[in-house]
C-alpha positions in Angstrom: -199.3 -64.8 -80.0 -202.8 -65.7 -79.0 -204.2 -64.5 -75.7 -206.1 -67.7 -75.3 -204.0 -70.9 -75.7 -204.6 -74.6 -75.9 -203.0 -76.6 -73.1 -201.9 -80.3 -73.4 -199.5 -82.6 -71.5 -195.8 -82.1 -72.3 -196.5 -78.9 -74.2 -193.2 -77.5 -72.9 -191.3 -80.3 -74.6 -190.3 -80.8 -78.2 -191.5 -83.9 -80.2 -188.6 -85.2 -82.3 -188.4 -88.0 -84.8 -186.6 -91.1 -83.4 -186.6 -93.4 -86.4 -188.8 -93.8 -89.4 -192.1 -94.1 -87.4 -191.4 -93.3 -83.8 -191.1 -90.0 -81.9 -189.6 -89.0 -78.6 -190.3 -86.2 -76.1 -187.3 -84.0 -75.7 -186.4 -81.2 -73.2 -185.7 -77.9 -74.9 -182.2 -77.9 -73.4 -181.4 -81.4 -74.4 -177.7 -81.4 -75.5 -178.5 -83.7 -78.4 -180.3 -80.8 -80.0 -177.0 -79.1 -80.5 -175.6 -82.0 -82.5 -175.4 -81.5 -86.2 -177.8 -83.5 -88.3 -176.3 -86.2 -90.5 -177.1 -84.9 -94.0 -176.2 -86.7 -97.2 -176.9 -85.6 -100.8 -177.8 -88.7 -102.8 -177.7 -86.9 -106.2 -175.2 -84.5 -107.7 -177.7 -81.6 -108.1 -176.2 -78.4 -106.6 -178.2 -77.5 -103.4 -178.6 -73.8 -104.1 -181.4 -71.3 -104.1 -182.5 -72.5 -107.5 -182.8 -76.2 -106.7 -185.9 -78.4 -106.2 -185.2 -80.9 -103.4 -186.8 -84.1 -102.1 -185.6 -84.7 -98.6 -186.0 -88.2 -97.2 -186.5 -87.7 -93.4 -188.7 -86.0 -90.9 -189.9 -82.6 -91.9 -188.5 -80.8 -88.9 -185.1 -82.4 -89.3 -185.1 -81.6 -93.0 -185.9 -78.0 -92.4 -183.1 -77.7 -89.9 -180.6 -79.5 -92.1 -181.4 -77.6 -95.3 -181.3 -74.2 -93.4 -177.9 -74.9 -91.7 -176.1 -76.8 -94.5 -177.5 -75.4 -97.8 -178.9 -72.2 -99.4 -182.0 -73.9 -100.7 -184.4 -72.0 -98.4 -182.5 -68.7 -98.5 -184.9 -66.9 -100.8 -187.8 -67.4 -98.4 -190.8 -69.7 -98.7 -193.8 -68.2 -100.5 -196.2 -71.1 -99.9 -196.4 -73.9 -97.3 -199.0 -76.5 -98.0 -199.1 -79.5 -95.7 -201.5 -82.5 -95.6 -200.3 -84.1 -92.4 -201.7 -87.2 -90.7 -205.3 -86.3 -89.6 -205.1 -88.3 -86.4 -208.2 -90.2 -87.3 -207.2 -93.2 -85.2 -207.3 -95.3 -88.3 -204.3 -97.2 -89.8 -203.8 -96.9 -93.5 -201.6 -98.9 -95.8 -198.8 -96.3 -96.1 -198.9 -95.0 -92.5 -200.5 -95.3 -89.1 -202.8 -92.4 -88.2 -203.1 -93.1 -84.5 -200.9 -90.7 -82.6 -201.8 -89.7 -79.0 -203.3 -86.3 -79.1 -200.6 -84.5 -77.1 -198.0 -85.9 -79.5 -200.0 -84.9 -82.5 -200.4 -81.3 -81.2 -196.7 -81.0 -80.4 -195.8 -82.5 -83.8 -197.8 -79.8 -85.6 -196.7 -77.0 -83.3 -193.0 -77.7 -83.6 -193.0 -78.0 -87.4 -195.1 -74.9 -87.9 -192.8 -73.0 -85.6 -189.8 -74.2 -87.5 -191.4 -72.9 -90.8 -192.3 -69.5 -89.4 -188.9 -67.8 -89.6 -188.3 -69.2 -93.1 -191.4 -67.6 -94.7 -191.2 -64.7 -97.2 -193.0 -61.5 -96.2 -195.9 -62.3 -98.4 -196.1 -66.0 -97.6 -199.1 -68.1 -96.7 -199.5 -71.4 -94.9 -202.2 -73.9 -95.9 -202.9 -76.8 -93.5 -205.3 -79.6 -94.8 -207.2 -81.5 -92.2 -210.6 -83.2 -91.5 -212.9 -82.8 -88.5 -210.7 -85.0 -86.2 -208.3 -82.2 -85.2 -209.0 -79.1 -87.3 -210.5 -77.1 -84.4 -207.4 -77.8 -82.2 -205.1 -77.2 -85.2 -206.5 -73.7 -85.6 -205.8 -72.9 -81.9 -202.2 -74.1 -82.4 -201.8 -72.0 -85.6 -203.2 -69.0 -83.7 -200.3 -69.5 -81.2 -197.6 -69.9 -83.8 -198.6 -67.2 -86.3 -201.0 -65.0 -84.3 -204.7 -64.7 -84.5 -204.5 -61.8 -86.9 -202.8 -64.1 -89.4 -205.9 -66.1 -90.0 -207.3 -65.7 -93.5 -209.9 -68.3 -94.2 -211.2 -71.9 -93.7 -211.6 -73.4 -97.1 -214.1 -76.2 -97.3 -213.1 -78.7 -100.0 -215.7 -81.3 -101.1 -213.5 -84.4 -101.2 -216.1 -86.9 -102.5 -219.5 -87.1 -104.2 -220.6 -90.5 -102.9 -222.8 -90.9 -99.8 -222.1 -93.1 -96.7 -225.5 -94.4 -95.7 -224.2 -96.0 -92.6 -223.1 -92.8 -90.9 -225.0 -90.3 -88.8 -223.8 -87.7 -91.3 -222.1 -88.6 -94.5 -218.9 -86.5 -94.2 -217.8 -85.4 -97.7 -215.5 -82.5 -97.0 -212.1 -81.5 -95.6 -211.0 -78.1 -94.3 -207.9 -76.2 -95.4 -206.8 -73.6 -92.8 -205.2 -70.6 -94.5 -202.9 -68.3 -92.6 -200.7 -65.3 -93.8 -198.3 -63.9 -91.2 -198.6 -60.4 -92.8 -202.4 -60.5 -92.2 -205.2 -61.0 -94.8 -205.4 -57.3 -95.8 -201.8 -57.1 -96.8 -201.6 -60.6 -98.2 -204.5 -60.1 -100.5 -202.6 -57.4 -102.4 -200.0 -60.1 -103.5 -202.2 -63.2 -103.9 -203.6 -64.1 -107.3 -207.3 -64.0 -108.3 -208.9 -66.9 -110.0 -209.2 -66.7 -113.8 -212.7 -66.1 -115.0 -213.9 -68.7 -117.4 -214.4 -67.0 -120.8 -216.6 -69.9 -121.8 -219.3 -68.3 -119.7 -219.3 -65.1 -121.8 -222.2 -64.5 -124.1 -223.1 -62.1 -126.9 -226.7 -61.3 -126.2 -226.9 -58.3 -128.5 -224.7 -59.4 -131.3 -222.0 -56.9 -130.4 -219.3 -56.9 -133.1 -216.6 -56.8 -130.4 -217.5 -60.3 -129.4 -219.0 -62.0 -126.3 -219.2 -60.3 -122.9 -220.1 -60.6 -119.3 -222.1 -58.1 -117.3 -222.0 -56.4 -113.9 -224.4 -54.1 -112.0 -224.3 -50.4 -112.9 -224.8 -49.5 -109.2 -222.4 -49.0 -106.2 -223.0 -49.1 -102.5 -223.5 -45.9 -100.6 -224.9 -42.4 -101.4 -222.9 -40.2 -103.7 -224.6 -37.0 -104.8 -222.9 -36.9 -108.2 -224.1 -40.4 -109.0 -227.8 -39.8 -108.3 -229.6 -39.0 -111.5 -232.4 -40.3 -113.8 -231.7 -43.0 -116.3 -234.2 -43.5 -119.1 -234.4 -47.1 -120.4 -234.9 -48.0 -124.1 -238.6 -48.6 -123.3 -239.0 -45.2 -121.7 -238.9 -46.2 -118.0 -237.3 -43.6 -115.7 -235.0 -45.2 -113.1 -233.3 -44.0 -110.0 -230.6 -45.9 -108.0 -232.0 -48.3 -105.4 -232.2 -47.0 -101.8 -228.8 -46.8 -100.2 -227.0 -47.1 -103.5 -225.7 -44.9 -106.3 -225.2 -45.4 -110.0 -221.8 -46.9 -110.7 -220.5 -43.6 -112.3 -221.3 -40.0 -112.9 -223.9 -39.0 -115.4 -221.3 -37.9 -118.0 -219.5 -41.2 -117.7 -222.9 -43.0 -118.1 -223.6 -41.1 -121.3 -220.1 -41.9 -122.7 -220.7 -45.6 -121.9 -224.1 -45.5 -123.5 -222.7 -43.9 -126.6 -220.0 -46.6 -126.8 -222.6 -49.4 -126.5 -221.1 -50.5 -123.2 -224.4 -50.8 -121.4 -227.1 -53.5 -121.6 -230.7 -53.2 -120.4 -232.2 -56.6 -119.6 -235.9 -57.5 -119.5 -236.3 -56.5 -123.1 -234.9 -53.0 -122.5 -237.0 -52.4 -119.4 -234.5 -53.4 -116.7 -231.8 -51.6 -114.8 -228.6 -51.0 -116.9 -225.8 -53.5 -116.7 -222.1 -52.8 -117.6 -220.8 -54.9 -120.4 -217.4 -56.4 -119.8 -215.4 -58.0 -122.6 -212.8 -60.7 -122.1 -209.8 -58.3 -121.9 -211.6 -56.2 -119.3 -212.5 -59.0 -116.9 -211.0 -58.8 -113.4 -210.2 -62.1 -111.8 -212.4 -63.7 -109.2 -211.9 -63.5 -105.5 -211.8 -67.2 -104.3 -214.9 -68.6 -102.5 -214.3 -70.5 -99.3 -216.2 -73.6 -100.6 -214.5 -75.5 -103.4 -216.3 -78.3 -105.4 -215.3 -81.2 -107.6 -215.8 -79.5 -111.0 -212.9 -77.1 -110.2 -210.7 -78.9 -107.6 -211.4 -82.7 -108.1 -212.0 -85.4 -105.5 -210.0 -88.0 -103.6 -211.3 -90.6 -106.2 -209.9 -88.5 -109.1 -206.5 -88.5 -107.4 -206.7 -92.2 -106.7 -207.5 -92.9 -110.3 -204.5 -90.8 -111.4 -202.2 -92.7 -109.0 -203.5 -96.1 -110.1 -202.8 -95.1 -113.8 -199.2 -94.3 -112.8 -198.7 -97.2 -110.5 -201.0 -100.1 -111.6 -199.0 -102.8 -109.8 -199.0 -101.4 -106.2 -201.7 -100.4 -103.6 -202.0 -96.6 -103.7 -202.9 -94.1 -101.0 -206.5 -94.3 -99.6 -207.1 -90.5 -99.7 -204.6 -88.8 -102.1 -205.2 -85.2 -103.0 -206.0 -84.3 -106.7 -203.6 -82.2 -108.7 -206.4 -79.8 -109.5 -206.8 -78.9 -105.8 -203.1 -78.1 -105.5 -203.2 -76.2 -108.8 -205.7 -73.8 -107.4 -203.8 -73.3 -104.1 -200.5 -72.8 -105.8 -202.0 -70.4 -108.4 -203.6 -68.3 -105.6 -200.5 -68.2 -103.3 -197.5 -68.0 -105.7 -196.0 -66.9 -109.0 -193.7 -68.8 -111.3 -190.2 -69.3 -109.8 -191.3 -68.9 -106.2 -190.8 -71.6 -103.5 -193.4 -74.1 -102.4 -192.7 -76.3 -99.4 -194.5 -79.5 -98.2 -193.0 -81.3 -95.2 -195.5 -84.2 -95.4 -194.7 -85.2 -99.0 -196.9 -88.4 -99.2 -197.6 -89.4 -102.8 -195.9 -86.3 -104.2 -198.9 -84.2 -105.4 -197.5 -80.9 -104.2 -194.1 -81.4 -105.8 -195.6 -82.7 -109.1 -198.0 -79.8 -109.5 -195.5 -77.2 -108.4 -193.1 -78.5 -111.0 -195.7 -78.5 -113.8 -196.5 -74.9 -112.8 -192.9 -73.8 -113.0 -192.5 -73.2 -109.2 -189.5 -74.2 -107.1 -190.3 -76.8 -104.5 -188.9 -78.6 -101.4 -190.6 -81.7 -100.2 -189.9 -83.9 -97.1 -191.2 -87.4 -96.6 -190.3 -89.5 -93.6 -191.3 -92.9 -94.9 -188.6 -94.2 -97.2 -190.9 -96.8 -98.7 -193.3 -94.1 -99.8 -190.4 -92.3 -101.3 -189.3 -95.3 -103.3 -192.8 -96.4 -104.3 -194.4 -93.1 -105.2 -192.4 -89.9 -104.9 -189.3 -90.8 -106.9 -191.0 -92.5 -109.8 -193.8 -89.9 -109.9 -191.4 -87.0 -110.1 -189.3 -88.7 -112.7 -192.5 -89.1 -114.8 -193.0 -85.4 -114.5 -189.4 -84.6 -115.4 -189.7 -86.9 -118.5 -193.0 -85.4 -119.5 -194.6 -88.9 -119.4 -197.4 -88.2 -116.9 -200.4 -87.2 -119.0 -202.8 -87.0 -116.0 -203.6 -84.3 -113.5 -202.9 -80.8 -114.5 -200.5 -81.7 -117.3 -202.7 -80.4 -120.1 -204.0 -77.4 -118.2 -200.4 -76.2 -117.5 -199.1 -77.2 -121.0 -196.5 -79.3 -119.3 -194.2 -81.3 -121.6 -191.3 -82.2 -119.3 -188.1 -80.7 -118.1 -186.3 -79.6 -115.0 -184.5 -81.5 -112.3 -184.5 -82.2 -108.6 -182.0 -83.3 -105.9 -182.5 -86.0 -103.4 -181.0 -85.7 -99.8 -181.2 -88.0 -96.8 -181.5 -86.5 -93.3 -180.9 -88.8 -90.3 -182.8 -88.1 -87.0 -180.7 -87.2 -84.0 -182.7 -89.5 -81.8 -183.4 -93.2 -81.8 -181.6 -96.2 -83.1 -182.6 -96.1 -86.8 -180.0 -97.5 -89.1 -179.8 -94.4 -91.3 -177.0 -95.5 -93.4 -178.9 -98.6 -94.6 -181.9 -96.5 -95.4 -179.8 -94.0 -97.4 -178.2 -96.9 -99.3 -181.6 -98.3 -100.1 -182.6 -95.0 -101.6 -179.4 -94.8 -103.6 -180.0 -98.3 -105.0 -183.5 -97.2 -106.0 -182.2 -94.1 -107.7 -179.7 -96.1 -109.6 -182.4 -98.6 -110.7 -184.7 -95.7 -111.7 -181.9 -94.0 -113.7 -181.1 -97.3 -115.5 -184.8 -97.9 -116.3 -185.1 -94.3 -117.6 -182.0 -94.7 -119.7 -183.4 -97.9 -121.2 -186.7 -96.3 -121.9 -185.0 -93.3 -123.6 -182.8 -95.6 -125.7 -185.9 -97.6 -126.8 -187.5 -94.3 -127.9 -184.5 -93.3 -129.9 -184.3 -96.7 -131.5 -188.0 -96.5 -132.5 -187.4 -93.0 -133.9 -184.4 -94.2 -135.9 -186.5 -97.0 -137.6 -189.4 -94.7 -138.6 
């Protein structure tokens, strides 16, 4: 718990969903909170600790229902990635981003607090925001997870175009990274980035192949690692001030005999250690991520438009390459990824292609029908060639269950919404069956 806390009106109340778009302030002792949530499975998939699940409903309600009525979350969540409404005070096609600030803060606090006890010991939580609320969100996360859980603020360059009308042309978002176990412990279980072997060179025609290089020095003074090195051109070198050679003199001589050292500047420079592909350690992630590695909003939008050419897509979707990096760093195959602001389904699609388990919640039923269900079906069928499909060697497979969670509050006609999702599932299954039958017919005539 943080010693310094952010204060806002109604902070002592909970903010609960009261329909598809509305919310309601609720006292912590409100008796309605004791009522069981109406929970309906819309597909026959067993809801066990091996299932992928798309929950139609508010993220907080979905977490409570899945925890109390299934074993889906029993193994512990390894990664939470959420891309919530940024509270920009702008209305978008798929949602209104105009919450009152106290409601936005309580909405974030309550959902992060619900996730906290469901996390695995080596879990991490990544919250994607822009400058509208990111500074306040960090204060909220300090309260929920503790200040010592903070790991990093990742700056992601979301676009490459310039807005000449603005005082500053904002082209980045921030992803706050927290690990309840603390950064020192979490880093022992997180994954490093793969070093690109395309950058290896063979500058001395070594028969063992191309290599990278690293300094043959180490910080600090170590007496056994202070000695003279004679370069191929006859220069006598000593370690720089405050540093030592990387290894003892005998190890240096062994490396030299094995042709594992390279002297730049035509043999006149300080030795560098040659590292071949099988010896390369992964890279510690930087906190600034650019388009070549993690894509842009425009990349994601083009991907969505290719999948859904007949409907208006999200204004600022996230690219699959961004989620691929986050999921790679934070998880291993088979582990659970959770996103309670499902949106267009990028988190679920990438997690599935990377062979991770996933649970996604999305409150807007129209978004589920227009994007999430058909997109995930394309992934299952192996007919989505975009995003990270090629990078992950994804060819289709797997399954997911769909559940509907009704809010305890408000007058939403939950049964009609669930029936609409069922009809959409049936139509999707019929369309898929027809498509598969067409493929079989074509194969039979070849």
